[in-house]
N, C-alpha and C positions, 0 to 999 in steps of 0.2 A: 576353191579360189587358189589358181595356179601361182607359182611364185613371181612371175613375170606383171601378172594380174594385181597382185597384192602390191607390188613396189608400186604402181602405177596410182592402185588406190591410196596409198600413203602418201605419194608425191601430190596428188588430189587434196588430201587433208592439210598439206604444207602449205600448198595454195591458198587453200580458204584461211589458214590461219593467218596467212599475211594481208589477204583482202581484209578480213575483220581487222587486222591491226591497223592498218590505212585507215578503214572506214571509221574506227573509234577516235583514233589518235587525232585525226583532224576535224572532228567536229567542234574543238575547242576555238580553233580562228573564226570561223563563221559566226558563231554564237556568241565570242567574246564580248562583241561593240553591245549587244542587247545584255548580256549579262551584267556589264559594269554599269549601263545605266539603270536595270531593275534594281540591283542591290546598291547602287549609290557607291560605287567602289571607284578608287582612283586607279592610274597604271601601275603604281607599285602593290597595290593589293591583287591586281590581276597578276602581276609577276610572281607575288608568292604564292597563288593559288597553283600557278603551274609549275612552280619551283615543288610543290608538295606532290603533284602528279609524277613528276621525275624523281623525287626522291623515292617514292613507291616503285618507280620503273628501275632506280638503282637495286634498290634491295632485291627485287626481284631477279635481277639478271646475275646478282649475288648469288641469291640462294639457291635460284632453279636449277643452275648447273648442279650444286650440290645434291638438290632432290632429285634431279633426272639421272645422274649416278647410283643414288640409293633405291629409287622405287620404280624409274623408268621414266622415259620421255610422255607416253600416254599421259601419267599422272600430272606432269606438269601441264599439258596441253587442257586436260578436263579442270586442273586447279585455276587455269588462266581465264576460262569460260565464267566459273562461277564467281572467281573476283569481280568480272566485269558486270555479272548482272547484279550484285550487292552494289558494286559501285555507283552504277548508273542509276538506279533507283533511288539510292540515297542522294547522290548529286542532284539529280532533277527535282528532290524534295524538299534542298537545302535553303536557308534564308539566310542564317550569318555566317561569317566569314570562317569560323571554327569548323562548322560542320561541312562548309564546300571543302576545305582543307582536306579534313579528316577523309570524305568521300571519294575524293580525286585522287586521293592516295592509294586506295584500292584500285580504280580504275587504271594506275600507274603499273600496281601489283601486276594485274592481270596483262597489261600491253608488254612488260619487261618478259615474262614468262612466255606470252606468244612469239615474241621475237626470238629470244632464246632457243625455244623449244623447235620451229619451223625450221632455222637455220642449222641446229645440230643434226635433225633428223635428214634433211636433205642432202647435206656435207656426207652422212653415211650410207644414204641409198646412193648418190651419185658421186661416186670418189673421184672419177674423171671427170675433166672439164667441170670441176667444180667452180670455178669463176662462170662457165655460161648459165649452170642451174641456179647459182646463186642469184644471179641478175636476172633469170627468168620469175625468182622467187619473189624477188624486190618489185618486179614488175607489177605483181598482185596487189603487193602494197600500193603501189601507184594507182590502180585502177580502183581501190578502195577509195582511196585520196582524190580522186576526180571524182567520184559519184558524190562523196559527200557533200563539198559546198555546193553542187548544183542543188541536188534534195533540201540542203538546209536553208538556200537561199529561197527556193521556191516556198518552202514552208513559212519561213520568216517572213517573207513579203505578203504572203496571203492573211496576213495576221494572227498566224500559230504560234505560240511562245517558244522560247528556247528549252523551257523546261518539258515539253511536249515533244520537241524535235529530240531530244536524249530518251524520250521514255519510247519513241518510235524506233530506235537504235535496237531496242530488245527484240525486233522482229528479225533482226541479221544475227545476234549473239546466239539467242536461244537456239537455231537450228545447227547453226554451225558447231556448236557445242553438243548437241546430240551427235553430228557426224564424229567428233573427236571420239564419241565414247564406241562407237562402231569400228574403230581402228584397230587392226592388230600388228602388233610390232615386234616379230619375232628378234630372237637376241642375235641370233647368226647374222641377220640381214641388217642390222640396227649399228653393227661394230663400227666404230669410225677407223681403226688401226687394229692389228692382230694383237699388239700388246695394248687393251684397253687399260688395265689396270696399272697401276704404278703408284710408287710412294709419294709421301708429302716432299720429300727431297728432291725427287726428280723435279714435279712441277714446279717446284720455287726455282730451280737451275732453269727450267724453260721460260717462266714470266719474267725472272731476271735478266736476261739475255738483250744486248742492247737494242737490238732488230725489235724485238718485243714492246719494249717501252716505247719506242718509237712509234709504233704502230698505234700503241694506247694513246700517246699524244695526239696522232692523226684522228681517231674515232672519237676523243673527246671534244677537236675543235670543231670536227664535220657536224656532229651531231650538235653541238651548241648553235652551230649556224643554221644547221636545218629545222630545228623545234624552233628557233628564234622566227624564221621565216614563217613556219607554220602557225604561230600565234601570233603574231604582229603584221602580218603583211595586209590582212584585209583591214585593220583599223589606220595604217599608214597611208592607205590606197586612198581611204575614204578621208582622213584628215588633212594629210600633207598635200595629196595628188587631187583632191575635191572631185575623188571619183564615187559615184554612188553605190549605193547598198548592193543592189542589183548587179552593178557591172564590175565592182569589186570582189563579187562571190563568181563572178565569171572568169576574171583574172585569175582567182586563185586555183579554181578548176582547170583552167588552162596551163598553168603552172605542174599542177601534178600530171596532167595529159602529157607534158614535155617531159617530165620526168619518168613516166610509164615508157614513154618511146625511145629515149636515152635508154633504160635498163634492157629494153627489147633488141635495140640495134647493140647495145654494149655485149650483148650475151655472144655477139657473133664476132667480135675482135678484141677483147680484152686479154683471152687468153693466147690471141697472135701476135700484139703488140708487145705486150707485158704489164703485168698488172700494176707494177710501181710507175713506171712510165704513162700509162694511161691516168693513175691518179694525179699526178703532176701536172698533165695537159688539161684536164678537165678540173682541177682547183683553183687553175690560172685564169682559164674562161671566167669561172665562177667569178672570182674577184673582179674582173673585169666587167661585167654585166652588172654586178651589184653596184659599182662606182657608178655607171650610167646610168641605171634605174634609181638610184636613190638623191643624187645630185643634180641630174639631168632634169627638163621642162616635164610637163604632165605627159606628155606623147611618148618620154624616153621610160615610161613607166614599163613599156612591154618589155623591157631588158628585165625587169624581175621576175618575169615570166619564163626567159629565157635561163635564167637562174635553174630554173626546175631541170633543164637540160644538161646544164653544169654539172648539177648535183648529183643527175642520176648514178652514174656507176659508182659514185665513191664508196658507198655504205658496204655493198655489195662485194665489190673486188677489193675493198680492204679486208673484209672478213674472210675472201680467199687466201688472201696474202697472210693472214695469221692461223688459217687451218693449215697452211704450208708449214709452220713453225711447231706444230702439234707433236707432242710428245707424251702418251700417256693418256688420262684421263679427258677426253674431248669436251665433256660437258662444262666442268670445272674450268678447264683452259678458256674456252668459249664464254661461260659465265663472266670472268675476271675481263675480258675483253669488250663484253658488252656493258659490262658495270659501269666501265670507263666513259661508255657512249652514255649512261644513263647520268652520271656527272655532269658529263658537257649538256646532257638538255634540263639539268637541274639549274646548271649556271647561266645558260644562253640567255632563256625568255627572261629570267629574273634581274639578270645585270641589265638587260635591254628596257625592262620596265620604269627600274630605278635611273636609268639614262635616258628617258624619255620623259621622266619627269622634271629630272636636272637640268637637260640641255635641248629639249624638245625633240621631235620622230625622226628627224632626219640623221640626228648625231648620234641618238640610241640606235637608230637601225644601221648606221655604218661599222657598229660592233661586229658585224657580220663578217665585213671586208679584213679584220683584224684577224679572225678567226681562219678566214680562207689562208693569209697571208702566212700563219704558222702551221698550217697545212703543207704549205709551199715549202719552206723552210726546213719542215721536219724531213719530208721526202727528200730533197736535196743532201740532207746530212745521211739519210738512211744510203741513197744512192752512191755515197762517198766511201760510208762504212762497209758496204757490201755490193762492190762493185757487180756482181754477176748476179745479182738479185733477181732481174728480170728474166733471164737465160734459162 
């Protein structure tokens, strides 16, 4: 295989990793109402289960960066597939809260490792126009996310249990994991920067810079909002907007279709407009759509779907901003960045589950508006302390 063909074979593997990431990550939303009813759990229990998933996600994004620097990025990709297989089999067989918590933790480990490894590899292969390729990469996350609620909705509406839905996902996990095993990642092609190795002091100096810390806040707040939407949107549409199970699954699917379309379009303009400016524009749009969708009438629920478009470019573009700050070991730096995202994923759905029980679904979902406001304020501060950040 020539060098050029190998690069595109690796790129295809990265795209598959994010497709799998989106496919498995967003099973939880469509099946959550059925799971809660089957196990007789309340919203706080559901939030605790998702909290455990993103505890695993947090652990993976922190540790997978170190493992990728020590053993290689292919190792972490294969490890992610193994964790997903083990977690899905156990989760689909669980009957008590403690077992749900344990096995979804392993699913989170697999997802976190997938996310870090895919971004790390694609950034090393396509150093130029990183914003474009990271948005394309995340478009495959969106493709998997679009497919999941459609298939899950069809299966659930036909009377198939949520447990079987999870078991069927192995038909995707196993072949993709086998593809990972066939990938060859030559060191000379995977180096993110010439000076890949650096000391602990260099890493500390990088992650303690003001602009890096601000981007950690951005990714924390964004992932908290995105995972909250992925977890509670279907339940909110069914209970608060009185939309049927089939209809809410379609809304959820279109939400991710909008996210995918936004990332495909974003690959064309984020590098041109400027990364931070794009983030500020789209986070502002997300806050507006959330407000209309949550507090408006039933017909305004479509604004929640449009939130997917507004969210679309935030994660990959924020990743591109941080990779621009990288000096030294890219795996460790991105691992810390995604770890903050994992913390957001732990916090958002868990906090919303508690608020749902205390104040109702509308006020619980409105936590997402606060997260968007945090993103906007943080980006405004970033532009002030680093005026030329988009140039």
